[in-house]
N, CA, C and O atoms as a CHARMM CRD file, in Angstrom:
* protein
*
  384
    1    1 MET  N    227.42200  94.23400  30.97600 PROA 1      0.00000
    2    1 MET  CA   226.69200  93.38700  30.06000 PROA 1      0.00000
    3    1 MET  C    227.62700  92.34900  29.43300 PROA 1      0.00000
    4    1 MET  O    227.28100  91.17100  29.34400 PROA 1      0.00000
    5    2 LEU  N    228.79800  92.78500  29.00500 PROA 2      0.00000
    6    2 LEU  CA   229.77200  91.87200  28.41600 PROA 2      0.00000
    7    2 LEU  C    230.23300  90.84900  29.44200 PROA 2      0.00000
    8    2 LEU  O    230.39100  89.67000  29.12500 PROA 2      0.00000
    9    3 ALA  N    230.44900  91.30000  30.67100 PROA 3      0.00000
   10    3 ALA  CA   230.89600  90.38700  31.72500 PROA 3      0.00000
   11    3 ALA  C    229.86500  89.28700  31.95800 PROA 3      0.00000
   12    3 ALA  O    230.22100  88.12300  32.14400 PROA 3      0.00000
   13    4 ARG  N    228.60400  89.65600  31.94800 PROA 4      0.00000
   14    4 ARG  CA   227.52800  88.67900  32.13800 PROA 4      0.00000
   15    4 ARG  C    227.53300  87.65000  31.00500 PROA 4      0.00000
   16    4 ARG  O    227.38300  86.45200  31.24500 PROA 4      0.00000
   17    5 TYR  N    227.70400  88.12400  29.78300 PROA 5      0.00000
   18    5 TYR  CA   227.75000  87.24400  28.61100 PROA 5      0.00000
   19    5 TYR  C    228.91600  86.27100  28.72700 PROA 5      0.00000
   20    5 TYR  O    228.74700  85.07200  28.50900 PROA 5      0.00000
   21    6 VAL  N    230.09500  86.77800  29.06600 PROA 6      0.00000
   22    6 VAL  CA   231.28700  85.93400  29.19900 PROA 6      0.00000
   23    6 VAL  C    231.07300  84.89200  30.29500 PROA 6      0.00000
   24    6 VAL  O    231.41800  83.72300  30.12400 PROA 6      0.00000
   25    7 CYS  N    230.51300  85.31400  31.39700 PROA 7      0.00000
   26    7 CYS  CA   230.24800  84.38900  32.50300 PROA 7      0.00000
   27    7 CYS  C    229.26500  83.30200  32.07800 PROA 7      0.00000
   28    7 CYS  O    229.47500  82.12700  32.37600 PROA 7      0.00000
   29    8 ASP  N    228.19900  83.68400  31.38600 PROA 8      0.00000
   30    8 ASP  CA   227.20300  82.70900  30.91800 PROA 8      0.00000
   31    8 ASP  C    227.80300  81.69600  29.94900 PROA 8      0.00000
   32    8 ASP  O    227.41800  80.52700  29.95400 PROA 8      0.00000
   33    9 ILE  N    228.74700  82.14300  29.11500 PROA 9      0.00000
   34    9 ILE  CA   229.39300  81.24700  28.15300 PROA 9      0.00000
   35    9 ILE  C    230.36500  80.30800  28.86300 PROA 9      0.00000
   36    9 ILE  O    230.40500  79.11300  28.57200 PROA 9      0.00000
   37   10 GLU  N    231.13500  80.84300  29.78000 PROA 10     0.00000
   38   10 GLU  CA   232.13600  80.03900  30.48500 PROA 10     0.00000
   39   10 GLU  C    231.51000  79.09300  31.50800 PROA 10     0.00000
   40   10 GLU  O    232.02100  77.99700  31.73700 PROA 10     0.00000
   41   11 TYR  N    230.41700  79.51400  32.11500 PROA 11     0.00000
   42   11 TYR  CA   229.77300  78.72400  33.15900 PROA 11     0.00000
   43   11 TYR  C    228.27400  78.62400  32.87400 PROA 11     0.00000
   44   11 TYR  O    227.46700  79.25000  33.56100 PROA 11     0.00000
   45   12 PRO  N    227.90500  77.84100  31.86800 PROA 12     0.00000
   46   12 PRO  CA   226.48300  77.76300  31.51000 PROA 12     0.00000
   47   12 PRO  C    225.65200  77.13600  32.63400 PROA 12     0.00000
   48   12 PRO  O    226.09200  76.21600  33.32300 PROA 12     0.00000
   49   13 LEU  N    224.46000  77.65700  32.79000 PROA 13     0.00000
   50   13 LEU  CA   223.51900  77.16000  33.78700 PROA 13     0.00000
   51   13 LEU  C    222.80600  75.93500  33.23200 PROA 13     0.00000
   52   13 LEU  O    222.37100  75.93000  32.08000 PROA 13     0.00000
   53   14 ASP  N    222.68900  74.91100  34.04400 PROA 14     0.00000
   54   14 ASP  CA   221.96400  73.71900  33.63300 PROA 14     0.00000
   55   14 ASP  C    220.53100  74.13500  33.27700 PROA 14     0.00000
   56   14 ASP  O    219.88600  74.83900  34.05500 PROA 14     0.00000
   57   15 PRO  N    220.02800  73.71200  32.11800 PROA 15     0.00000
   58   15 PRO  CA   218.68000  74.11200  31.68000 PROA 15     0.00000
   59   15 PRO  C    217.57600  73.80300  32.69000 PROA 15     0.00000
   60   15 PRO  O    216.54400  74.47400  32.68900 PROA 15     0.00000
   61   16 LYS  N    217.76900  72.80800  33.54600 PROA 16     0.00000
   62   16 LYS  CA   216.72800  72.47000  34.52500 PROA 16     0.00000
   63   16 LYS  C    216.43000  73.64100  35.46600 PROA 16     0.00000
   64   16 LYS  O    215.33100  73.72900  36.01500 PROA 16     0.00000
   65   17 PHE  N    217.40100  74.53900  35.65300 PROA 17     0.00000
   66   17 PHE  CA   217.19200  75.68400  36.53600 PROA 17     0.00000
   67   17 PHE  C    216.38700  76.79700  35.87900 PROA 17     0.00000
   68   17 PHE  O    215.94900  77.72500  36.55900 PROA 17     0.00000
   69   18 ASN  N    216.18900  76.72000  34.58000 PROA 18     0.00000
   70   18 ASN  CA   215.42800  77.73800  33.86000 PROA 18     0.00000
   71   18 ASN  C    213.97500  77.35400  33.63800 PROA 18     0.00000
   72   18 ASN  O    213.19800  78.15600  33.12100 PROA 18     0.00000
   73   19 LYS  N    213.59900  76.15200  34.01600 PROA 19     0.00000
   74   19 LYS  CA   212.22500  75.68300  33.82600 PROA 19     0.00000
   75   19 LYS  C    211.41000  75.93500  35.08500 PROA 19     0.00000
   76   19 LYS  O    211.92900  75.80100  36.19300 PROA 19     0.00000
   77   20 PRO  N    210.14100  76.29700  34.93100 PROA 20     0.00000
   78   20 PRO  CA   209.28700  76.42600  36.11500 PROA 20     0.00000
   79   20 PRO  C    209.10000  75.05700  36.77100 PROA 20     0.00000
   80   20 PRO  O    209.13100  74.02400  36.10200 PROA 20     0.00000
   81   21 PHE  N    208.91100  75.06900  38.06600 PROA 21     0.00000
   82   21 PHE  CA   208.65600  73.81100  38.77000 PROA 21     0.00000
   83   21 PHE  C    207.34400  73.19600  38.29400 PROA 21     0.00000
   84   21 PHE  O    206.37800  73.90500  38.01100 PROA 21     0.00000
   85   22 ASN  N    207.32400  71.88000  38.21100 PROA 22     0.00000
   86   22 ASN  CA   206.09000  71.17900  37.88100 PROA 22     0.00000
   87   22 ASN  C    205.29500  70.95000  39.17300 PROA 22     0.00000
   88   22 ASN  O    205.75400  71.30200  40.25900 PROA 22     0.00000
   89   23 LYS  N    204.12100  70.36800  39.05200 PROA 23     0.00000
   90   23 LYS  CA   203.23200  70.14700  40.20200 PROA 23     0.00000
   91   23 LYS  C    203.92000  69.32700  41.29100 PROA 23     0.00000
   92   23 LYS  O    203.80800  69.64800  42.47400 PROA 23     0.00000
   93   24 SER  N    204.61900  68.28500  40.90300 PROA 24     0.00000
   94   24 SER  CA   205.31000  67.42900  41.86600 PROA 24     0.00000
   95   24 SER  C    206.38900  68.20800  42.62200 PROA 24     0.00000
   96   24 SER  O    206.53300  68.05900  43.83500 PROA 24     0.00000
   97   25 GLN  N    207.13500  69.03000  41.90900 PROA 25     0.00000
   98   25 GLN  CA   208.17600  69.83000  42.55000 PROA 25     0.00000
   99   25 GLN  C    207.56400  70.87400  43.48800 PROA 25     0.00000
  100   25 GLN  O    208.09900  71.12500  44.56800 PROA 25     0.00000
  101   26 LEU  N    206.45700  71.47700  43.08500 PROA 26     0.00000
  102   26 LEU  CA   205.80200  72.45900  43.94800 PROA 26     0.00000
  103   26 LEU  C    205.27000  71.80200  45.21700 PROA 26     0.00000
  104   26 LEU  O    205.37800  72.37100  46.30400 PROA 26     0.00000
  105   27 ASP  N    204.69600  70.60800  45.08500 PROA 27     0.00000
  106   27 ASP  CA   204.23000  69.86900  46.26400 PROA 27     0.00000
  107   27 ASP  C    205.39400  69.57300  47.20300 PROA 27     0.00000
  108   27 ASP  O    205.27800  69.72600  48.41900 PROA 27     0.00000
  109   28 TYR  N    206.50900  69.15100  46.63200 PROA 28     0.00000
  110   28 TYR  CA   207.71600  68.82800  47.40200 PROA 28     0.00000
  111   28 TYR  C    208.24300  70.08300  48.09900 PROA 28     0.00000
  112   28 TYR  O    208.59000  70.04100  49.27900 PROA 28     0.00000
  113   29 LEU  N    208.30100  71.19100  47.37300 PROA 29     0.00000
  114   29 LEU  CA   208.79300  72.43700  47.94100 PROA 29     0.00000
  115   29 LEU  C    207.88200  72.93500  49.05700 PROA 29     0.00000
  116   29 LEU  O    208.36300  73.37700  50.10100 PROA 29     0.00000
  117   30 TYR  N    206.58700  72.86600  48.84500 PROA 30     0.00000
  118   30 TYR  CA   205.64400  73.31400  49.87100 PROA 30     0.00000
  119   30 TYR  C    205.81500  72.48900  51.14900 PROA 30     0.00000
  120   30 TYR  O    205.87300  73.04300  52.24700 PROA 30     0.00000
  121   31 ASP  N    205.89400  71.17700  51.00400 PROA 31     0.00000
  122   31 ASP  CA   206.08800  70.30900  52.16200 PROA 31     0.00000
  123   31 ASP  C    207.38600  70.66600  52.89600 PROA 31     0.00000
  124   31 ASP  O    207.40900  70.74500  54.12400 PROA 31     0.00000
  125   32 TYR  N    208.44900  70.87800  52.14400 PROA 32     0.00000
  126   32 TYR  CA   209.73100  71.25200  52.74100 PROA 32     0.00000
  127   32 TYR  C    209.61800  72.60500  53.45700 PROA 32     0.00000
  128   32 TYR  O    210.04900  72.74900  54.60100 PROA 32     0.00000
  129   33 ASP  N    209.04100  73.57900  52.77900 PROA 33     0.00000
  130   33 ASP  CA   208.92500  74.91900  53.36200 PROA 33     0.00000
  131   33 ASP  C    208.13000  74.90500  54.66500 PROA 33     0.00000
  132   33 ASP  O    208.52700  75.53000  55.64800 PROA 33     0.00000
  133   34 VAL  N    207.01000  74.19300  54.66800 PROA 34     0.00000
  134   34 VAL  CA   206.12000  74.18900  55.82600 PROA 34     0.00000
  135   34 VAL  C    206.63000  73.29600  56.95600 PROA 34     0.00000
  136   34 VAL  O    206.57800  73.68200  58.12400 PROA 34     0.00000
  137   35 ASN  N    207.11800  72.11100  56.61700 PROA 35     0.00000
  138   35 ASN  CA   207.44600  71.11600  57.64200 PROA 35     0.00000
  139   35 ASN  C    208.92200  71.04600  58.03100 PROA 35     0.00000
  140   35 ASN  O    209.25900  70.44600  59.05200 PROA 35     0.00000
  141   36 THR  N    209.79800  71.64100  57.24300 PROA 36     0.00000
  142   36 THR  CA   211.22700  71.59800  57.55900 PROA 36     0.00000
  143   36 THR  C    211.80900  72.99900  57.69800 PROA 36     0.00000
  144   36 THR  O    212.39800  73.33000  58.72700 PROA 36     0.00000
  145   37 LEU  N    211.64600  73.81900  56.66800 PROA 37     0.00000
  146   37 LEU  CA   212.28100  75.13500  56.65800 PROA 37     0.00000
  147   37 LEU  C    211.67600  76.08300  57.69200 PROA 37     0.00000
  148   37 LEU  O    212.41300  76.73500  58.43200 PROA 37     0.00000
  149   38 LYS  N    210.37200  76.16800  57.75400 PROA 38     0.00000
  150   38 LYS  CA   209.71500  77.06700  58.71200 PROA 38     0.00000
  151   38 LYS  C    210.12900  76.73100  60.14600 PROA 38     0.00000
  152   38 LYS  O    210.52800  77.63700  60.87800 PROA 38     0.00000
  153   39 PRO  N    210.04900  75.46000  60.58200 PROA 39     0.00000
  154   39 PRO  CA   210.49500  75.13700  61.93900 PROA 39     0.00000
  155   39 PRO  C    211.98900  75.41900  62.16300 PROA 39     0.00000
  156   39 PRO  O    212.38000  75.84100  63.25100 PROA 39     0.00000
  157   40 CYS  N    212.80800  75.19200  61.16100 PROA 40     0.00000
  158   40 CYS  CA   214.24300  75.46200  61.28000 PROA 40     0.00000
  159   40 CYS  C    214.48500  76.95000  61.54600 PROA 40     0.00000
  160   40 CYS  O    215.26200  77.31300  62.42900 PROA 40     0.00000
  161   41 LEU  N    213.81600  77.80100  60.77500 PROA 41     0.00000
  162   41 LEU  CA   213.98700  79.24500  60.93900 PROA 41     0.00000
  163   41 LEU  C    213.42400  79.72800  62.27500 PROA 41     0.00000
  164   41 LEU  O    213.99900  80.61000  62.91200 PROA 41     0.00000
  165   42 GLU  N    212.30200  79.15000  62.69400 PROA 42     0.00000
  166   42 GLU  CA   211.72000  79.51600  63.98900 PROA 42     0.00000
  167   42 GLU  C    212.64900  79.10000  65.12800 PROA 42     0.00000
  168   42 GLU  O    212.80600  79.83500  66.10300 PROA 42     0.00000
  169   43 LYS  N    213.25500  77.94300  65.00800 PROA 43     0.00000
  170   43 LYS  CA   214.21700  77.47600  66.01700 PROA 43     0.00000
  171   43 LYS  C    215.40900  78.42700  66.09600 PROA 43     0.00000
  172   43 LYS  O    215.99800  78.60300  67.16300 PROA 43     0.00000
  173   44 ALA  N    215.76100  79.03800  64.96700 PROA 44     0.00000
  174   44 ALA  CA   216.87500  79.99000  64.93500 PROA 44     0.00000
  175   44 ALA  C    216.45800  81.36500  65.45700 PROA 44     0.00000
  176   44 ALA  O    217.28000  82.27900  65.52400 PROA 44     0.00000
  177   45 GLY  N    215.18700  81.51400  65.82600 PROA 45     0.00000
  178   45 GLY  CA   214.72600  82.74700  66.44800 PROA 45     0.00000
  179   45 GLY  C    213.96900  83.70600  65.55700 PROA 45     0.00000
  180   45 GLY  O    213.67800  84.82900  65.97200 PROA 45     0.00000
  181   46 TYR  N    213.64300  83.29600  64.34800 PROA 46     0.00000
  182   46 TYR  CA   212.92100  84.17100  63.43000 PROA 46     0.00000
  183   46 TYR  C    211.41600  83.95300  63.54400 PROA 46     0.00000
  184   46 TYR  O    210.95300  82.83800  63.78700 PROA 46     0.00000
  185   47 SER  N    210.66800  85.02600  63.36700 PROA 47     0.00000
  186   47 SER  CA   209.21100  84.95200  63.35700 PROA 47     0.00000
  187   47 SER  C    208.77600  84.78000  61.90000 PROA 47     0.00000
  188   47 SER  O    208.96200  85.67400  61.07400 PROA 47     0.00000
  189   48 ILE  N    208.20300  83.63500  61.60400 PROA 48     0.00000
  190   48 ILE  CA   207.84800  83.29500  60.22700 PROA 48     0.00000
  191   48 ILE  C    206.34000  83.39000  60.04000 PROA 48     0.00000
  192   48 ILE  O    205.57800  82.85200  60.84300 PROA 48     0.00000
  193   49 PRO  N    205.90500  84.07300  58.98000 PROA 49     0.00000
  194   49 PRO  CA   204.46500  84.17700  58.73000 PROA 49     0.00000
  195   49 PRO  C    203.84600  82.80600  58.42300 PROA 49     0.00000
  196   49 PRO  O    204.51100  81.90700  57.90900 PROA 49     0.00000
  197   50 GLU  N    202.58900  82.67800  58.74400 PROA 50     0.00000
  198   50 GLU  CA   201.89300  81.41700  58.47300 PROA 50     0.00000
  199   50 GLU  C    201.83000  81.16300  56.97200 PROA 50     0.00000
  200   50 GLU  O    201.65800  82.09300  56.18500 PROA 50     0.00000
  201   51 PRO  N    201.96800  79.90400  56.58200 PROA 51     0.00000
  202   51 PRO  CA   201.93100  79.58300  55.14900 PROA 51     0.00000
  203   51 PRO  C    200.52000  79.66000  54.58700 PROA 51     0.00000
  204   51 PRO  O    199.53800  79.52300  55.31700 PROA 51     0.00000
  205   52 PRO  N    200.43200  79.87900  53.29700 PROA 52     0.00000
  206   52 PRO  CA   199.12800  79.82300  52.63200 PROA 52     0.00000
  207   52 PRO  C    198.73100  78.35400  52.46100 PROA 52     0.00000
  208   52 PRO  O    199.49300  77.45600  52.81900 PROA 52     0.00000
  209   53 SER  N    197.57100  78.11900  51.92900 PROA 53     0.00000
  210   53 SER  CA   197.17600  76.75600  51.58400 PROA 53     0.00000
  211   53 SER  C    198.06700  76.26900  50.44200 PROA 53     0.00000
  212   53 SER  O    198.67400  77.07300  49.73400 PROA 53     0.00000
  213   54 LEU  N    198.14000  74.97900  50.27100 PROA 54     0.00000
  214   54 LEU  CA   198.91500  74.40700  49.17200 PROA 54     0.00000
  215   54 LEU  C    198.42500  74.95600  47.83700 PROA 54     0.00000
  216   54 LEU  O    199.23400  75.30900  46.97900 PROA 54     0.00000
  217   55 GLN  N    197.11900  75.03200  47.65700 PROA 55     0.00000
  218   55 GLN  CA   196.55800  75.53300  46.38900 PROA 55     0.00000
  219   55 GLN  C    196.98200  76.97300  46.13400 PROA 55     0.00000
  220   55 GLN  O    197.38100  77.31600  45.02100 PROA 55     0.00000
  221   56 SER  N    196.90000  77.80300  47.14100 PROA 56     0.00000
  222   56 SER  CA   197.30100  79.20600  47.00000 PROA 56     0.00000
  223   56 SER  C    198.80300  79.31300  46.71600 PROA 56     0.00000
  224   56 SER  O    199.22600  80.11900  45.88700 PROA 56     0.00000
  225   57 PHE  N    199.59900  78.50100  47.40300 PROA 57     0.00000
  226   57 PHE  CA   201.04100  78.47000  47.17100 PROA 57     0.00000
  227   57 PHE  C    201.34500  78.13400  45.71700 PROA 57     0.00000
  228   57 PHE  O    202.15300  78.80200  45.07200 PROA 57     0.00000
  229   58 GLU  N    200.68900  77.09200  45.20400 PROA 58     0.00000
  230   58 GLU  CA   200.91900  76.67000  43.82100 PROA 58     0.00000
  231   58 GLU  C    200.42100  77.72400  42.81800 PROA 58     0.00000
  232   58 GLU  O    201.07800  77.98400  41.81000 PROA 58     0.00000
  233   59 ASP  N    199.27900  78.31600  43.09700 PROA 59     0.00000
  234   59 ASP  CA   198.71100  79.31000  42.18500 PROA 59     0.00000
  235   59 ASP  C    199.59400  80.55400  42.08200 PROA 59     0.00000
  236   59 ASP  O    199.66800  81.17900  41.02400 PROA 59     0.00000
  237   60 ASN  N    200.25300  80.90800  43.16600 PROA 60     0.00000
  238   60 ASN  CA   201.01500  82.15300  43.21900 PROA 60     0.00000
  239   60 ASN  C    202.52700  81.98400  43.15400 PROA 60     0.00000
  240   60 ASN  O    203.26100  82.96900  43.22100 PROA 60     0.00000
  241   61 TYR  N    202.99800  80.75800  43.02500 PROA 61     0.00000
  242   61 TYR  CA   204.44200  80.53100  43.10500 PROA 61     0.00000
  243   61 TYR  C    205.24100  81.31200  42.06500 PROA 61     0.00000
  244   61 TYR  O    206.30500  81.84500  42.38100 PROA 61     0.00000
  245   62 ALA  N    204.76100  81.38500  40.87100 PROA 62     0.00000
  246   62 ALA  CA   205.52500  82.02800  39.78900 PROA 62     0.00000
  247   62 ALA  C    205.45800  83.55800  39.83500 PROA 62     0.00000
  248   62 ALA  O    206.12500  84.22600  39.04600 PROA 62     0.00000
  249   63 THR  N    204.67400  84.10700  40.73500 PROA 63     0.00000
  250   63 THR  CA   204.55800  85.56100  40.81900 PROA 63     0.00000
  251   63 THR  C    205.45900  86.10300  41.92100 PROA 63     0.00000
  252   63 THR  O    206.01300  85.34300  42.71500 PROA 63     0.00000
  253   64 SER  N    205.59300  87.37500  41.95800 PROA 64     0.00000
  254   64 SER  CA   206.42700  88.00100  42.98600 PROA 64     0.00000
  255   64 SER  C    205.79700  87.89000  44.37500 PROA 64     0.00000
  256   64 SER  O    206.45700  88.16300  45.37800 PROA 64     0.00000
  257   65 GLY  N    204.53900  87.49500  44.43700 PROA 65     0.00000
  258   65 GLY  CA   203.86600  87.36500  45.71400 PROA 65     0.00000
  259   65 GLY  C    203.94000  85.97500  46.31800 PROA 65     0.00000
  260   65 GLY  O    203.20600  85.66900  47.25700 PROA 65     0.00000
  261   66 ALA  N    204.80900  85.13500  45.79500 PROA 66     0.00000
  262   66 ALA  CA   204.90900  83.76000  46.28500 PROA 66     0.00000
  263   66 ALA  C    205.38000  83.73500  47.74400 PROA 66     0.00000
  264   66 ALA  O    206.24500  84.51800  48.13400 PROA 66     0.00000
  265   67 TRP  N    204.81100  82.84100  48.53800 PROA 67     0.00000
  266   67 TRP  CA   205.17500  82.71400  49.94900 PROA 67     0.00000
  267   67 TRP  C    206.44300  81.88500  50.09700 PROA 67     0.00000
  268   67 TRP  O    206.63600  80.88700  49.40400 PROA 67     0.00000
  269   68 THR  N    207.29000  82.31200  51.00100 PROA 68     0.00000
  270   68 THR  CA   208.46500  81.55700  51.41600 PROA 68     0.00000
  271   68 THR  C    208.69900  81.84400  52.89200 PROA 68     0.00000
  272   68 THR  O    208.46300  82.96700  53.33700 PROA 68     0.00000
  273   69 PRO  N    209.15700  80.86200  53.66300 PROA 69     0.00000
  274   69 PRO  CA   209.46400  81.13000  55.06600 PROA 69     0.00000
  275   69 PRO  C    210.51600  82.22700  55.23300 PROA 69     0.00000
  276   69 PRO  O    210.59700  82.84800  56.29300 PROA 69     0.00000
  277   70 TYR  N    211.31200  82.46500  54.20800 PROA 70     0.00000
  278   70 TYR  CA   212.35400  83.48100  54.29300 PROA 70     0.00000
  279   70 TYR  C    211.79200  84.90500  54.28100 PROA 70     0.00000
  280   70 TYR  O    212.55500  85.86100  54.42100 PROA 70     0.00000
  281   71 LEU  N    210.47400  85.06700  54.11700 PROA 71     0.00000
  282   71 LEU  CA   209.87500  86.39900  54.21300 PROA 71     0.00000
  283   71 LEU  C    210.09700  86.99500  55.60300 PROA 71     0.00000
  284   71 LEU  O    210.12300  88.21700  55.75500 PROA 71     0.00000
  285   72 GLY  N    210.25800  86.14000  56.61900 PROA 72     0.00000
  286   72 GLY  CA   210.45900  86.61000  57.98600 PROA 72     0.00000
  287   72 GLY  C    211.91500  86.67600  58.40900 PROA 72     0.00000
  288   72 GLY  O    212.20200  86.86300  59.59100 PROA 72     0.00000
  289   73 VAL  N    212.83900  86.52800  57.47200 PROA 73     0.00000
  290   73 VAL  CA   214.26700  86.48300  57.79800 PROA 73     0.00000
  291   73 VAL  C    214.95300  87.75800  57.32000 PROA 73     0.00000
  292   73 VAL  O    214.91700  88.09300  56.13600 PROA 73     0.00000
  293   74 THR  N    215.57500  88.45800  58.25400 PROA 74     0.00000
  294   74 THR  CA   216.31300  89.66900  57.92200 PROA 74     0.00000
  295   74 THR  C    217.62400  89.72700  58.70600 PROA 74     0.00000
  296   74 THR  O    217.81800  90.63000  59.51900 PROA 74     0.00000
  297   75 PRO  N    218.52200  88.77300  58.47100 PROA 75     0.00000
  298   75 PRO  CA   219.79500  88.81100  59.19300 PROA 75     0.00000
  299   75 PRO  C    220.69900  89.90600  58.64100 PROA 75     0.00000
  300   75 PRO  O    220.50300  90.39400  57.52800 PROA 75     0.00000
  301   76 SER  N    221.67000  90.27200  59.42500 PROA 76     0.00000
  302   76 SER  CA   222.62000  91.27800  58.96600 PROA 76     0.00000
  303   76 SER  C    224.01800  90.67100  58.88700 PROA 76     0.00000
  304   76 SER  O    224.30700  89.65400  59.51800 PROA 76     0.00000
  305   77 GLY  N    224.86600  91.30800  58.11000 PROA 77     0.00000
  306   77 GLY  CA   226.25600  90.87100  57.99300 PROA 77     0.00000
  307   77 GLY  C    226.38500  89.43900  57.52100 PROA 77     0.00000
  308   77 GLY  O    225.76500  89.03800  56.53700 PROA 77     0.00000
  309   78 ASP  N    227.19200  88.67500  58.22700 PROA 78     0.00000
  310   78 ASP  CA   227.42600  87.27700  57.87200 PROA 78     0.00000
  311   78 ASP  C    226.24700  86.38000  58.23900 PROA 78     0.00000
  312   78 ASP  O    226.25600  85.18900  57.92900 PROA 78     0.00000
  313   79 GLY  N    225.24700  86.93400  58.88500 PROA 79     0.00000
  314   79 GLY  CA   224.09200  86.15000  59.30200 PROA 79     0.00000
  315   79 GLY  C    223.34000  85.51900  58.14500 PROA 79     0.00000
  316   79 GLY  O    222.77000  84.43800  58.29000 PROA 79     0.00000
  317   80 TRP  N    223.33400  86.19100  56.99000 PROA 80     0.00000
  318   80 TRP  CA   222.60700  85.66000  55.83100 PROA 80     0.00000
  319   80 TRP  C    223.22400  84.34400  55.37000 PROA 80     0.00000
  320   80 TRP  O    222.50900  83.36400  55.16200 PROA 80     0.00000
  321   81 ALA  N    224.52100  84.31400  55.21100 PROA 81     0.00000
  322   81 ALA  CA   225.19600  83.09200  54.76600 PROA 81     0.00000
  323   81 ALA  C    225.01300  81.98400  55.79700 PROA 81     0.00000
  324   81 ALA  O    224.80500  80.82600  55.43400 PROA 81     0.00000
  325   82 GLU  N    225.08900  82.32500  57.05500 PROA 82     0.00000
  326   82 GLU  CA   224.97800  81.33100  58.11900 PROA 82     0.00000
  327   82 GLU  C    223.57800  80.71800  58.17300 PROA 82     0.00000
  328   82 GLU  O    223.43900  79.50000  58.28100 PROA 82     0.00000
  329   83 ILE  N    222.54300  81.55500  58.09800 PROA 83     0.00000
  330   83 ILE  CA   221.18700  81.01200  58.17600 PROA 83     0.00000
  331   83 ILE  C    220.85400  80.20700  56.92100 PROA 83     0.00000
  332   83 ILE  O    220.11300  79.22700  56.99900 PROA 83     0.00000
  333   84 ASN  N    221.38500  80.60200  55.77400 PROA 84     0.00000
  334   84 ASN  CA   221.17200  79.82000  54.55800 PROA 84     0.00000
  335   84 ASN  C    221.86900  78.46700  54.63900 PROA 84     0.00000
  336   84 ASN  O    221.39600  77.48700  54.06300 PROA 84     0.00000
  337   85 LYS  N    222.96500  78.41200  55.33700 PROA 85     0.00000
  338   85 LYS  CA   223.67400  77.13800  55.53100 PROA 85     0.00000
  339   85 LYS  C    222.90400  76.25500  56.51600 PROA 85     0.00000
  340   85 LYS  O    222.75800  75.05200  56.30400 PROA 85     0.00000
  341   86 THR  N    222.42000  76.86500  57.58200 PROA 86     0.00000
  342   86 THR  CA   221.69100  76.11900  58.61400 PROA 86     0.00000
  343   86 THR  C    220.31400  75.67700  58.12300 PROA 86     0.00000
  344   86 THR  O    219.88600  74.55200  58.38100 PROA 86     0.00000
  345   87 CYS  N    219.63300  76.56400  57.42300 PROA 87     0.00000
  346   87 CYS  CA   218.27200  76.32000  56.94000 PROA 87     0.00000
  347   87 CYS  C    218.22300  76.63300  55.44200 PROA 87     0.00000
  348   87 CYS  O    217.77000  77.71100  55.05600 PROA 87     0.00000
  349   88 PRO  N    218.68200  75.70900  54.59500 PROA 88     0.00000
  350   88 PRO  CA   218.73100  75.97700  53.15700 PROA 88     0.00000
  351   88 PRO  C    217.35200  76.32700  52.58000 PROA 88     0.00000
  352   88 PRO  O    216.34100  75.71900  52.93100 PROA 88     0.00000
  353   89 GLN  N    217.34200  77.31300  51.69700 PROA 89     0.00000
  354   89 GLN  CA   216.08800  77.75700  51.09000 PROA 89     0.00000
  355   89 GLN  C    215.50400  76.72900  50.12300 PROA 89     0.00000
  356   89 GLN  O    214.28600  76.65000  49.95700 PROA 89     0.00000
  357   90 THR  N    216.35900  75.95500  49.49600 PROA 90     0.00000
  358   90 THR  CA   215.89400  74.98000  48.50200 PROA 90     0.00000
  359   90 THR  C    216.22900  73.57400  48.98000 PROA 90     0.00000
  360   90 THR  O    217.38100  73.29900  49.31700 PROA 90     0.00000
  361   91 PRO  N    215.24500  72.67900  49.01500 PROA 91     0.00000
  362   91 PRO  CA   215.53200  71.30500  49.43700 PROA 91     0.00000
  363   91 PRO  C    216.44200  70.59400  48.44300 PROA 91     0.00000
  364   91 PRO  O    216.34400  70.79300  47.23200 PROA 91     0.00000
  365   92 ALA  N    217.31300  69.77600  48.97100 PROA 92     0.00000
  366   92 ALA  CA   218.32200  69.08800  48.14200 PROA 92     0.00000
  367   92 ALA  C    217.70800  68.27300  47.00700 PROA 92     0.00000
  368   92 ALA  O    218.30100  68.20300  45.93000 PROA 92     0.00000
  369   93 GLY  N    216.56100  67.66400  47.20300 PROA 93     0.00000
  370   93 GLY  CA   215.99500  66.76200  46.20000 PROA 93     0.00000
  371   93 GLY  C    215.01300  67.39300  45.23100 PROA 93     0.00000
  372   93 GLY  O    214.31700  66.67100  44.51700 PROA 93     0.00000
  373   94 ILE  N    214.93200  68.70900  45.18000 PROA 94     0.00000
  374   94 ILE  CA   213.90200  69.35200  44.36200 PROA 94     0.00000
  375   94 ILE  C    214.05600  69.07700  42.87400 PROA 94     0.00000
  376   94 ILE  O    213.06600  69.08700  42.14300 PROA 94     0.00000
  377   95 TYR  N    215.26200  68.83500  42.41600 PROA 95     0.00000
  378   95 TYR  CA   215.49600  68.58400  40.98900 PROA 95     0.00000
  379   95 TYR  C    215.61500  67.10500  40.65300 PROA 95     0.00000
  380   95 TYR  O    215.98900  66.74100  39.53800 PROA 95     0.00000
  381   96 GLY  N    215.29500  66.25500  41.62300 PROA 96     0.00000
  382   96 GLY  CA   215.30900  64.82100  41.36000 PROA 96     0.00000
  383   96 GLY  C    216.49700  64.09300  41.89100 PROA 96     0.00000
  384   96 GLY  O    216.60300  62.87800  41.72100 PROA 96     0.00000
């Protein structure tokens, strides 16, 4: 607990990372997930579940049941770091 506190003080997280995504960010993320991330992961050999509708994605994003193409990814060992590098989970422009 103390270590976490010290880390948070020494390396504070930018407040933008603590805010829920707005509608524009969710639209951007959905487009990225469906049109960029899903094909990238499939090209790497993973079987990715079909995405929900945009409305369902937005309605459920803040819950534990939110859809992500990474639901079909289960690499082992160094595979996790490699696939995250090849197919980043978060699009570069999501925060503006």
